[in-house]
C-alpha positions as CSV (number, residue, x, y, z in Angstrom):
1,M,-31.2,-5.5,38.6
2,S,-27.8,-3.8,39.0
3,D,-26.2,-7.2,38.1
4,L,-26.0,-5.7,34.6
5,L,-22.8,-4.0,35.9
6,D,-21.5,-7.4,36.8
7,Q,-22.3,-8.8,33.4
8,Y,-21.2,-5.9,31.3
9,P,-18.9,-3.7,33.5
10,Q,-16.5,-2.4,30.8
11,D,-19.1,-2.2,28.1
12,L,-21.5,-0.1,30.2
13,R,-18.7,2.1,31.5
14,A,-17.6,2.7,27.9
15,A,-21.1,3.6,26.7
16,L,-21.7,6.0,29.6
17,T,-18.3,7.5,29.1
18,I,-19.1,8.2,25.4
19,R,-22.4,9.8,26.3
20,F,-21.0,12.0,29.0
21,V,-17.9,13.0,27.0
22,E,-20.0,14.1,24.1
23,Q,-22.4,16.1,26.3
24,R,-19.4,17.8,27.8
25,L,-18.0,18.6,24.3
26,L,-21.3,20.3,23.4
27,K,-21.0,22.4,26.6
28,L,-17.4,23.2,25.8
29,F,-18.4,24.3,22.3
30,S,-21.2,26.6,23.7
31,E,-18.5,28.1,26.0
32,G,-16.3,28.9,22.9
33,K,-13.6,26.5,24.0
34,L,-13.7,24.3,20.9
35,F,-12.9,25.0,17.2
36,G,-14.7,24.0,14.1
37,T,-17.5,21.6,14.7
38,V,-18.6,18.7,16.8
39,H,-20.5,15.7,15.4
40,T,-21.9,13.7,18.3
41,C,-23.1,10.1,18.3
42,I,-25.4,10.6,21.3
43,G,-27.9,7.8,20.9
44,Q,-25.6,5.5,19.0
45,E,-23.0,4.7,21.7
46,F,-23.6,0.9,21.7
47,V,-22.6,0.5,18.1
48,G,-19.0,1.5,18.8
49,V,-18.9,-0.5,22.0
50,S,-20.3,-3.6,20.3
51,V,-17.4,-3.6,17.8
52,A,-14.5,-2.5,20.1
53,R,-15.2,-5.3,22.6
54,C,-14.4,-7.8,19.9
55,L,-11.2,-6.3,18.5
56,N,-7.5,-6.9,19.4
57,D,-4.2,-5.1,18.6
58,A,-3.8,-6.8,15.2
59,D,-7.0,-5.2,13.9
60,T,-7.5,-1.8,12.3
61,L,-10.5,0.5,12.6
62,F,-11.4,3.3,10.3
63,S,-14.1,5.8,11.4
64,N,-15.7,8.8,9.9
65,H,-16.7,12.3,10.9
66,R,-18.9,11.0,13.7
67,G,-16.2,9.0,15.3
68,H,-15.8,10.1,18.9
69,G,-17.7,7.1,20.2
70,H,-15.8,4.7,18.1
71,F,-12.5,6.1,19.3
72,L,-13.5,6.1,23.0
73,A,-14.8,2.6,22.8
74,Y,-11.7,1.3,21.1
75,R,-8.9,3.4,22.7
76,R,-10.6,4.9,25.8
77,N,-8.3,8.0,25.7
78,I,-10.5,10.8,27.1
79,V,-7.7,13.3,27.5
80,G,-6.4,12.6,24.0
81,L,-9.9,13.2,22.4
82,I,-10.8,16.3,24.3
83,G,-7.3,17.7,23.9
84,E,-7.5,17.1,20.2
85,I,-10.8,18.9,19.7
86,M,-9.5,21.8,21.8
87,G,-6.4,21.9,19.5
88,K,-4.0,21.2,22.4
89,S,-0.7,19.4,22.4
90,V,-2.1,16.6,24.6
91,G,-4.5,15.7,21.8
92,V,-3.9,12.4,20.1
93,C,-2.8,14.4,17.0
94,A,-1.7,17.5,18.8
95,G,-4.7,19.5,17.6
96,R,-3.9,19.1,13.9
97,G,-6.8,16.8,13.1
98,G,-9.6,18.0,15.4
99,S,-12.9,16.3,15.8
100,Q,-13.0,14.4,12.5
101,H,-9.4,13.3,12.1
102,V,-8.1,11.2,14.9
103,Q,-5.4,8.5,15.0
104,Q,-4.0,6.3,17.7
105,D,-2.5,2.9,17.2
106,G,-4.8,1.0,14.9
107,F,-7.6,3.7,15.0
108,Y,-8.0,6.2,12.2
109,S,-10.8,8.5,11.1
110,N,-11.4,10.9,8.2
111,G,-14.3,13.2,7.4
112,I,-14.8,12.2,3.8
113,Q,-17.8,10.0,3.2
114,G,-17.1,6.8,1.3
115,G,-13.4,7.4,0.8
116,I,-12.3,5.5,3.9
117,V,-13.8,2.3,2.6
118,P,-11.1,1.5,0.0
119,V,-8.4,2.6,2.5
120,T,-9.7,0.0,4.9
121,A,-9.7,-2.5,2.1
122,G,-6.0,-1.8,1.5
123,M,-5.4,-2.3,5.2
124,A,-7.2,-5.6,5.1
125,L,-5.2,-6.7,2.1
126,A,-2.1,-5.9,4.1
127,H,-3.4,-8.0,7.0
128,K,-4.0,-10.9,4.6
129,M,-0.6,-10.7,2.9
130,Q,1.2,-10.2,6.1
131,K,-0.8,-13.0,7.8
132,T,-1.5,-10.8,10.9
133,G,-4.9,-12.3,11.5
134,G,-6.2,-8.8,11.7
135,V,-9.6,-7.6,10.6
136,G,-10.2,-4.2,8.9
137,V,-13.3,-2.4,10.3
138,V,-14.9,0.6,8.6
139,Y,-17.9,2.6,9.7
140,V,-20.3,3.9,7.1
141,G,-23.5,5.8,7.8
142,D,-26.7,5.4,5.8
143,G,-25.8,8.7,4.0
144,T,-22.6,7.0,2.6
145,L,-24.8,4.5,0.7
146,G,-24.9,7.1,-2.1
147,E,-21.1,7.1,-2.6
148,G,-19.6,5.2,-5.5
149,A,-16.3,4.5,-3.7
150,L,-18.3,2.2,-1.3
151,Y,-19.5,0.0,-4.2
152,E,-16.2,-0.1,-6.0
153,S,-14.6,-1.2,-2.7
154,M,-17.3,-3.8,-1.8
155,N,-16.8,-5.5,-5.2
156,I,-13.0,-5.8,-4.6
157,I,-13.4,-6.7,-0.9
158,S,-15.6,-9.6,-1.9
159,K,-13.7,-10.7,-4.9
160,W,-10.4,-10.7,-3.1
161,D,-11.8,-12.4,0.1
162,L,-10.6,-9.5,2.3
163,P,-11.3,-9.7,6.1
164,V,-13.3,-6.5,6.3
165,L,-16.2,-5.6,8.5
166,L,-18.4,-2.9,7.2
167,V,-20.5,-1.5,10.0
168,N,-23.5,0.5,8.7
169,E,-24.8,2.8,11.4
170,N,-28.4,3.3,10.1
171,N,-29.7,6.4,11.9
172,L,-32.3,7.3,9.3
173,F,-30.8,10.8,8.5
174,A,-27.9,11.9,6.4
175,Q,-27.2,15.3,8.0
176,S,-30.6,16.8,7.8
177,T,-32.1,14.7,5.0
178,S,-34.3,11.7,5.7
179,Q,-33.3,8.5,3.9
180,T,-36.8,8.3,2.6
181,Q,-35.8,11.0,0.1
182,T,-32.4,9.6,-0.8
183,L,-32.3,5.8,-0.5
184,A,-33.6,3.3,-3.0
185,G,-33.9,-0.4,-2.4
186,D,-32.9,-2.5,0.6
187,I,-29.8,-1.7,2.5
188,N,-28.6,-5.2,3.2
189,A,-29.4,-6.3,-0.3
190,R,-26.6,-4.0,-1.5
191,A,-24.0,-6.0,0.4
192,E,-25.6,-9.3,-0.6
193,A,-25.4,-8.4,-4.3
194,F,-21.7,-8.5,-3.9
195,G,-21.7,-11.9,-2.2
196,I,-21.1,-10.3,1.2
197,K,-23.0,-11.8,4.1
198,A,-25.3,-9.2,5.7
199,W,-26.2,-9.0,9.4
200,H,-28.9,-6.9,11.1
201,S,-29.1,-5.6,14.7
202,N,-30.2,-2.5,16.5
203,T,-29.0,-0.5,19.5
204,W,-32.2,-0.8,21.5
205,E,-31.6,-4.5,22.0
206,W,-28.0,-3.8,22.9
207,S,-27.1,-7.1,24.5
208,K,-28.4,-9.0,21.4
209,L,-26.3,-6.5,19.3
210,F,-23.2,-7.5,21.4
211,D,-23.9,-11.2,20.6
212,N,-24.5,-10.7,16.9
213,M,-21.4,-8.5,16.5
214,K,-19.3,-11.0,18.3
215,A,-20.5,-13.8,16.0
216,C,-20.1,-11.7,13.0
217,I,-16.4,-10.8,13.7
218,E,-15.6,-14.3,14.7
219,E,-16.9,-15.5,11.4
220,I,-14.7,-13.0,9.5
221,R,-11.7,-14.3,11.4
222,R,-12.6,-17.9,10.7
223,T,-13.5,-17.6,7.0
224,G,-11.4,-14.6,5.9
225,R,-14.5,-13.4,4.2
226,P,-16.0,-9.9,4.6
227,A,-19.3,-9.1,6.3
228,W,-21.8,-6.2,6.4
229,H,-23.5,-5.4,9.6
230,R,-26.4,-3.0,9.6
231,V,-27.2,-1.6,13.0
232,D,-30.4,0.4,13.2
233,T,-30.0,3.3,15.7
234,F,-30.9,6.9,16.1
235,R,-28.9,10.1,16.5
236,L,-30.6,12.1,19.3
237,M,-28.6,15.3,18.8
238,A,-28.0,17.5,15.8
239,H,-25.8,16.5,12.9
240,S,-23.4,19.2,14.0
241,K,-23.7,21.2,17.1
242,G,-27.2,22.7,17.0
243,D,-28.3,22.6,13.4
244,D,-31.1,20.1,13.9
245,N,-34.3,20.7,11.8
246,R,-36.0,17.4,12.7
247,P,-39.4,18.0,14.3
248,E,-39.2,17.5,18.1
249,E,-42.3,15.2,17.9
250,Y,-40.3,12.9,15.7
251,V,-37.2,12.8,17.9
252,Q,-38.9,12.6,21.3
253,P,-40.0,9.0,21.0
254,F,-36.5,7.9,20.3
255,R,-35.2,9.9,23.3
256,E,-37.7,7.9,25.5
257,K,-36.6,4.5,24.2
258,D,-32.9,5.4,24.0
259,P,-31.1,2.6,25.9
260,I,-28.8,4.8,27.9
261,N,-31.6,7.1,28.9
262,A,-33.6,4.1,29.9
263,L,-30.7,2.7,32.0
264,L,-30.1,6.0,33.7
265,K,-33.7,6.3,34.6
266,Q,-34.0,2.7,35.8
267,Y,-30.9,3.0,38.0
268,E,-31.2,6.7,39.1
269,H,-31.3,5.6,42.8
270,D,-28.9,2.7,42.6
271,P,-25.7,3.5,44.6
272,R,-23.4,1.4,42.4
273,W,-24.7,3.2,39.2
274,Q,-24.5,6.6,40.8
275,A,-20.9,5.9,42.0
276,L,-19.9,4.9,38.5
277,I,-21.5,8.0,37.0
278,R,-19.7,10.2,39.5
279,E,-16.4,8.4,38.8
280,I,-16.8,8.9,35.0
281,E,-17.8,12.5,35.3
282,A,-14.8,13.2,37.6
283,E,-12.5,11.6,35.0
284,I,-14.0,13.7,32.3
285,E,-13.6,16.9,34.3
286,Q,-10.0,16.1,35.0
287,A,-9.4,15.5,31.3
288,V,-11.0,18.8,30.5
289,Q,-8.7,20.6,33.0
290,Q,-5.6,18.8,31.7
291,A,-6.5,19.8,28.1
292,E,-7.3,23.4,29.0
293,G,-3.9,23.7,30.8
294,A,-1.9,22.2,28.0
295,P,-0.1,24.4,25.4
296,W,-1.4,24.6,21.8
297,G,-0.1,22.2,19.2
298,T,2.4,23.4,16.6
299,V,2.7,23.4,12.9
300,D,6.0,23.1,11.0
301,D,6.8,23.9,7.4
302,A,6.3,20.9,5.2
303,M,7.8,22.6,2.2
304,A,11.0,23.3,4.2
305,R,11.1,19.6,5.1
306,N,10.7,18.3,1.6
307,T,12.4,20.8,-0.6
308,Q,16.1,21.6,-1.2
309,R,16.2,25.3,-0.9
310,A,18.6,28.1,-1.9
311,R,21.9,26.2,-2.1
312,G,24.4,25.7,-4.8
313,Y,23.8,22.7,-7.0
314,R,26.6,20.3,-7.9
315,W,26.5,19.1,-11.5
316,V,27.7,15.5,-12.2
317,R,27.7,13.1,-15.1
318,K,25.8,9.8,-15.1
319,S,25.9,6.8,-17.4
320,F,23.2,4.3,-18.0
321,E,22.2,1.7,-20.6
322,K,20.6,3.0,-23.8
323,E,17.2,1.3,-24.1
324,K,13.5,2.0,-24.9
325,G,11.7,3.9,-22.2
326,V,9.2,1.1,-21.7
327,A,12.0,-1.4,-21.2
328,S,13.6,0.8,-18.6
329,V,10.3,1.3,-16.7
330,R,9.8,-2.5,-16.7
331,K,13.3,-3.1,-15.5
332,G,12.9,-0.7,-12.6
333,L,9.6,-2.3,-11.5
334,E,11.1,-5.8,-11.9
335,Q,14.2,-4.9,-9.8
336,G,12.0,-3.3,-7.2
337,M,10.0,-6.4,-6.9
338,A,13.1,-8.5,-6.4
339,D,14.7,-6.1,-3.9
340,H,11.6,-5.2,-1.8
341,E,9.5,-8.1,-0.7
342,H,6.7,-5.8,0.5
343,L,6.3,-4.1,-2.9
344,V,2.9,-4.8,-4.4
345,V,1.7,-3.8,-7.9
346,I,-2.0,-3.4,-8.6
347,G,-3.9,-2.0,-11.6
348,E,-6.1,-2.6,-14.5
349,D,-5.0,-5.3,-17.0
350,I,-1.4,-5.4,-15.7
351,E,-1.1,-9.2,-15.3
352,S,0.6,-11.3,-18.0
353,P,0.3,-12.0,-20.8
354,Y,-1.2,-8.5,-21.4
355,G,1.1,-6.7,-19.1
356,G,-0.6,-3.3,-19.0
357,A,-1.9,-1.1,-21.8
358,F,1.7,0.0,-22.6
359,K,3.4,-3.3,-21.5
360,C,5.3,-1.8,-18.6
361,T,4.3,-4.7,-16.2
362,Q,4.7,-7.6,-18.7
363,G,6.1,-10.7,-17.0
364,L,5.8,-9.4,-13.4
365,S,2.8,-11.5,-12.5
366,A,4.4,-14.6,-13.7
367,R,7.3,-14.2,-11.2
368,W,5.3,-12.7,-8.4
369,P,1.6,-13.9,-8.8
370,E,0.7,-12.9,-5.2
371,R,2.1,-9.4,-5.4
372,V,0.8,-8.4,-8.9
373,R,-2.9,-8.1,-9.2
374,N,-5.4,-7.2,-11.9
375,T,-8.1,-4.9,-10.6
376,P,-11.6,-3.9,-11.8
377,I,-12.1,-0.6,-13.5
378,S,-12.2,1.3,-10.2
379,E,-9.6,3.9,-10.1
380,G,-10.8,5.6,-7.0
381,A,-10.9,2.3,-5.1
382,I,-7.5,1.1,-6.2
383,A,-5.9,4.4,-5.3
384,G,-7.5,4.1,-1.9
385,I,-6.3,0.5,-1.5
386,G,-2.8,1.7,-2.3
387,N,-3.2,4.2,0.6
388,G,-4.3,1.5,3.0
389,L,-1.5,-0.8,1.9
390,A,1.1,1.9,2.5
391,M,-0.3,2.8,5.9
392,R,0.2,-0.8,7.0
393,G,3.8,-1.2,6.0
394,M,3.6,-2.2,2.3
395,L,5.1,-0.5,-0.7
396,P,2.2,-0.3,-3.2
397,V,2.6,0.7,-6.8
398,V,-0.7,1.6,-8.4
399,E,-0.9,1.8,-12.1
400,I,-3.6,4.1,-13.5
401,M,-3.9,3.1,-17.2
402,F,-4.2,6.7,-18.6
403,G,-3.3,9.9,-16.8
404,D,-6.7,11.3,-17.7
405,F,-8.2,8.8,-15.3
406,M,-6.3,10.3,-12.4
407,T,-9.3,12.6,-12.0
408,L,-11.1,9.6,-10.6
409,C,-8.4,9.3,-8.0
410,M,-8.6,12.9,-6.8
411,D,-10.3,12.2,-3.5
412,Q,-7.8,9.6,-2.5
413,W,-4.9,11.7,-3.5
414,I,-6.1,15.1,-2.1
415,N,-8.2,14.2,0.9
416,H,-6.4,11.0,2.0
417,A,-2.8,10.5,0.9
418,A,-1.8,14.1,1.0
419,K,-3.3,14.8,4.4
420,F,-2.9,11.7,6.6
421,K,0.8,12.4,7.5
422,F,0.2,15.9,8.8
423,M,-3.3,15.7,10.3
424,F,-2.3,12.5,12.2
425,N,0.7,14.4,13.6
426,D,3.4,12.6,11.6
427,K,2.5,9.2,13.2
428,V,1.8,7.5,9.9
429,R,3.7,6.9,6.7
430,I,2.0,6.7,3.3
431,P,4.7,5.5,0.8
432,V,2.2,4.9,-2.0
433,I,3.2,5.3,-5.7
434,L,0.7,6.1,-8.4
435,R,2.3,5.8,-11.8
436,T,0.4,6.8,-15.0
437,P,1.1,7.8,-18.6
438,M,0.2,11.2,-19.8
439,G,0.5,13.2,-23.1
440,G,-0.8,13.2,-26.6
441,K,0.6,12.6,-30.1
442,R,-0.8,9.1,-30.3
443,G,-4.2,10.0,-31.7
444,Y,-6.1,8.9,-28.6
445,A,-8.3,12.1,-28.5
446,A,-9.6,14.2,-25.7
447,T,-10.1,11.7,-22.8
448,H,-6.9,9.7,-23.3
449,S,-4.3,12.3,-24.3
450,Q,-4.2,15.0,-21.6
451,S,-1.3,16.3,-19.6
452,I,-3.0,17.2,-16.4
453,E,-0.1,17.1,-14.0
454,K,-0.7,20.7,-12.9
455,H,-3.8,19.6,-11.0
456,F,-1.6,17.4,-8.7
457,L,1.2,20.0,-8.0
458,G,1.3,21.9,-4.7
459,L,-0.3,19.4,-2.3
460,P,1.6,19.4,1.0
461,D,3.5,16.2,1.9
462,T,3.4,14.8,-1.7
463,Q,5.8,14.7,-4.5
464,V,5.4,14.5,-8.3
465,L,8.0,12.9,-10.5
466,C,8.1,13.1,-14.3
467,L,10.1,10.9,-16.7
468,H,12.0,12.3,-19.7
469,H,14.3,10.7,-22.2
470,R,17.5,11.9,-20.6
471,Y,17.3,9.9,-17.3
472,A,16.7,6.2,-17.1
473,P,13.4,5.3,-15.5
474,A,15.0,2.2,-14.0
475,L,17.4,4.5,-12.0
476,M,14.5,6.8,-11.0
477,Y,12.4,3.8,-9.7
478,A,15.4,2.3,-7.9
479,D,15.9,5.5,-6.0
480,L,12.2,6.0,-5.4
481,F,11.8,2.5,-3.9
482,R,14.8,3.1,-1.7
483,T,13.9,6.5,-0.4
484,I,10.2,7.0,-0.5
485,E,8.5,8.7,2.4
486,L,5.8,10.7,0.7
487,P,2.9,9.8,-1.5
488,T,4.4,10.0,-5.0
489,L,2.8,10.5,-8.4
490,V,5.1,9.3,-11.3
491,I,4.1,10.8,-14.6
492,E,5.3,8.7,-17.5
493,N,4.8,9.6,-21.2
494,K,3.3,7.6,-24.0
495,I,5.8,8.9,-26.6
496,L,8.7,8.2,-24.3
497,Y,7.8,4.5,-24.0
498,G,8.9,4.0,-27.6
499,Q,11.9,6.3,-27.5
500,N,15.4,5.5,-26.4
501,V,16.5,6.8,-23.0
502,H,20.2,7.5,-23.2
503,A,23.1,9.6,-21.8
504,E,24.8,10.5,-25.1
505,P,24.3,14.2,-25.6
506,P,24.0,15.8,-29.1
507,A,27.0,17.5,-30.6
508,G,27.8,20.7,-28.9
509,F,26.2,19.9,-25.6
510,D,27.3,18.2,-22.3
511,L,24.7,16.2,-20.4
512,L,24.9,16.9,-16.6
513,F,22.7,16.1,-13.6
514,T,22.2,17.6,-10.2
515,D,23.5,15.5,-7.4
516,E,20.0,14.9,-6.0
517,V,18.0,11.7,-5.5
518,F,15.7,12.8,-8.4
519,P,18.0,14.9,-10.5
520,T,17.4,17.7,-13.0
521,A,19.1,16.8,-16.3
522,R,20.8,19.6,-18.1
523,L,21.9,19.9,-21.7
524,K,24.6,22.5,-21.2
525,P,26.0,24.0,-24.4
526,E,29.7,23.7,-25.0
527,L,30.1,27.5,-25.5
528,G,33.6,27.8,-26.7
529,A,34.1,31.3,-28.4
530,H,30.4,32.1,-28.1
531,G,30.8,33.0,-24.5
532,Q,27.4,32.2,-23.0
533,A,23.9,30.8,-23.7
534,D,21.2,32.9,-25.0
535,V,18.1,31.4,-23.4
536,T,17.3,29.1,-20.5
537,V,14.8,26.5,-21.4
538,V,12.9,24.3,-18.9
539,C,10.8,21.4,-20.4
540,V,8.4,18.8,-18.9
541,G,8.2,15.1,-19.7
542,G,7.8,14.1,-23.3
543,M,8.6,17.7,-24.4
544,S,12.2,16.9,-23.7
545,I,12.5,15.3,-27.2
546,D,11.0,18.3,-29.0
547,V,13.0,20.8,-27.0
548,E,16.3,18.9,-27.6
549,E,15.5,18.8,-31.3
550,A,14.7,22.5,-31.2
551,A,17.9,23.4,-29.4
552,V,20.0,21.6,-32.0
553,R,18.1,23.4,-34.8
554,L,18.4,26.8,-33.1
555,F,22.2,26.4,-32.7
556,Q,22.8,25.1,-36.3
557,D,20.4,27.4,-38.1
558,E,20.0,30.5,-36.0
559,E,23.2,30.6,-33.8
560,I,20.9,30.8,-30.8
561,V,22.3,28.8,-27.9
562,C,19.9,27.1,-25.4
563,D,20.7,25.9,-21.9
564,V,18.1,23.1,-21.4
565,F,16.8,21.8,-18.1
566,M,14.7,18.7,-17.7
567,P,13.5,18.3,-14.1
568,T,12.7,14.8,-12.9
569,R,10.8,16.2,-9.8
570,L,8.1,18.7,-10.7
571,Y,6.9,19.1,-7.1
572,P,8.5,20.3,-4.9
573,F,10.5,22.3,-7.4
574,D,13.3,24.7,-6.5
575,V,14.1,27.3,-9.2
576,G,17.5,27.7,-7.6
577,V,18.7,25.0,-10.0
578,L,18.4,27.6,-12.8
579,E,20.3,30.4,-11.0
580,Q,23.6,30.2,-12.7
581,S,22.0,29.9,-16.1
582,L,19.5,32.7,-15.6
583,T,22.3,35.0,-14.4
584,E,23.8,34.6,-17.8
585,T,20.8,34.5,-20.2
586,R,18.2,36.5,-18.3
587,R,15.8,34.8,-20.7
588,L,13.5,32.0,-19.5
589,L,11.3,29.7,-21.7
590,V,9.2,27.0,-20.1
591,V,7.7,24.3,-22.4
592,E,5.0,21.9,-21.3
593,E,2.4,19.8,-23.1
594,G,-0.5,20.6,-20.8
595,Q,-2.5,23.7,-20.4
596,G,-0.4,26.7,-19.5
597,F,-2.9,28.6,-17.3
598,A,-1.8,28.1,-13.7
599,G,0.5,25.3,-14.9
600,F,4.0,24.2,-14.1
601,G,5.5,26.9,-16.3
602,A,3.6,29.6,-14.4
603,E,5.1,28.3,-11.1
604,V,8.7,28.3,-12.5
605,I,8.3,31.8,-13.8
606,A,6.7,33.0,-10.5
607,Q,9.6,31.5,-8.5
608,A,12.1,33.0,-10.9
609,A,10.5,36.5,-10.5
610,E,10.6,36.1,-6.7
611,R,14.2,34.9,-6.5
612,F,15.9,36.6,-9.4
613,G,13.7,39.6,-10.2
614,H,16.7,41.8,-9.8
615,L,18.1,40.3,-13.0
616,G,15.3,41.7,-15.1
617,I,14.4,38.3,-16.5
618,A,12.2,38.0,-19.6
619,A,10.0,35.0,-19.5
620,R,7.8,33.1,-22.0
621,R,5.6,30.0,-21.7
622,L,4.8,27.4,-24.4
623,S,2.0,25.0,-23.9
624,A,-1.0,23.4,-25.5
625,T,-3.8,25.5,-27.0
626,P,-6.9,25.9,-24.8
627,N,-8.8,23.1,-26.5
628,P,-9.6,19.5,-25.7
629,I,-7.2,17.4,-27.7
630,P,-8.6,16.1,-31.1
631,A,-8.0,12.7,-32.5
632,A,-7.0,13.5,-36.0
633,R,-3.2,13.9,-36.2
634,P,-3.2,17.2,-38.2
635,L,-5.6,18.7,-35.7
636,E,-3.6,17.3,-32.8
637,Q,-0.5,18.9,-34.2
638,Q,-2.2,22.3,-34.2
639,C,-3.0,21.9,-30.5
640,L,0.2,20.5,-29.0
641,P,3.6,22.2,-29.0
642,G,6.4,20.6,-31.1
643,A,10.0,21.4,-32.0
644,S,9.1,24.1,-34.5
645,A,7.0,25.9,-32.0
646,V,9.9,25.8,-29.5
647,V,12.2,27.2,-32.2
648,N,9.8,30.1,-32.9
649,K,9.2,30.9,-29.2
650,A,12.9,30.9,-28.4
651,M,13.6,33.2,-31.4
652,E,10.9,35.5,-30.2
653,I,12.3,35.9,-26.7
654,V,15.9,36.3,-27.9
655,R,15.0,38.9,-30.5
656,E,12.5,40.9,-28.3
657,F,14.7,41.0,-25.3
658,V,18.2,42.4,-25.8
659,H,20.5,42.7,-22.7
């Protein structure tokens, strides 16, 4: 019966390789040669093999925390996998990703359950728009069936006719918990409820699995429609290393009927099989030796890469058309669509005639119907789709209707967009843009009025931009589309949409900008006989209007001179831009509309203390009161800082701190 090797030579070799590599990994872990954890797929090998044998270089595959078998079946890089888990430079990601975060060519994996599904949907949308003919494959375990991101994504995948294969490895346990405790209803009925065709196979009838998977993927290629393929299987080893609490009497029958165990027993005396086993084992040992002998991977300083540090800033003037903020945002998006054919805009209610809740996208879908898409109310999914689009060479702009809803995007921003570049060893780009309005003063109450930008500051390999009324959004977007390398959050402001953006400074001030791509604007006082400014003021977003009004009032009524800074980029932020001003004033006031605790103002003051502590700087923060934002305008005004509050706080610091 050794003709199986003639019929399935590569497939059986792949399955045996996966089995023996994972057994070797468990041994290496017991020897203290691996870091972290190891999630093996021993018992499930034929799932990955059944998929990989049907894929080509146009396809993309996204795996999860239990992805070694998927990777080896698809990319067959033993040294790269073992080296990666050892943390060595020969690893596919030079040790940065480890067991759960592997990337090579069209293969990706991440350890977050559910979140990889919308990313795969974005990749499949890119395949469709770019006409590559590629299929996006994503693996989900039965434990992932409890994740909301899965269902948000399945809805979009089906509605948009995306070429996605969702492979459900149904191994009966999510970590240590039986699905009898966690799973309601029928598994395949979930896919069918979204109009997605559902297939059903198992790993014990592996040749039939091969035939079914081939037919399934061929149908996706032919129709462009998604498919769900449930593959019943069983994980023979622990979820992670040795933490298995399943009764041995429950596991043992599955060991006995395991297809690889059965094959090894059946052919234990067959010379061809034994020669193949020795060959695979020798290849694995050689890979282990190569990985052990390799140097460790390295880590560079992302902040140093992405931040302008400790240099003199050159101040210049800029001119731009005076217009409403919303018109300038729309102009920037429109020009970007015209200049960049791979730019795509997605979001809720953004198509014409509605054009978004604040009309920033009005008219775009009429000109570019294939590149401007309405989405369901599925913020997590559309943020993930943006990530997937970006990873496949598109330039996605994702509109999140209100900044408050960014909390629903947290997983995609923190665990996906912010990490892929580093943990995949700089082999991927994620030029995704999330743009959203924040701020109150519109009476929208607690869940539609927050300024929560602080929760998105400080994530490596990201940047956060913030519009204000002294720099044209159209210019900012033009520069962003031209230069983007990092995932970028753009914070707009509801009040600014209706205000004029202009470059005409108030009397007694000069308007200057740093010579950076995303400049800090400065209302520099024309000092004359006064000699120098009294206080350095930094303000965020929509507070620029209130701070400017306060600066004028302070000068006219109190003879207090403010040097006002309005950063366009909140993260990374370099306090060096304030050096010349702080050297003169030695007083710093930071004004923001969000909560002050651990906010942007705290970061600015901390940086100032570190860099300029020798100056003896006095610092104050002005921010919202620690309450949810009320709807009634009189109550809202009590909670949010305005021009009068800025005046009072500036007078306080000037009077309390005398040079």
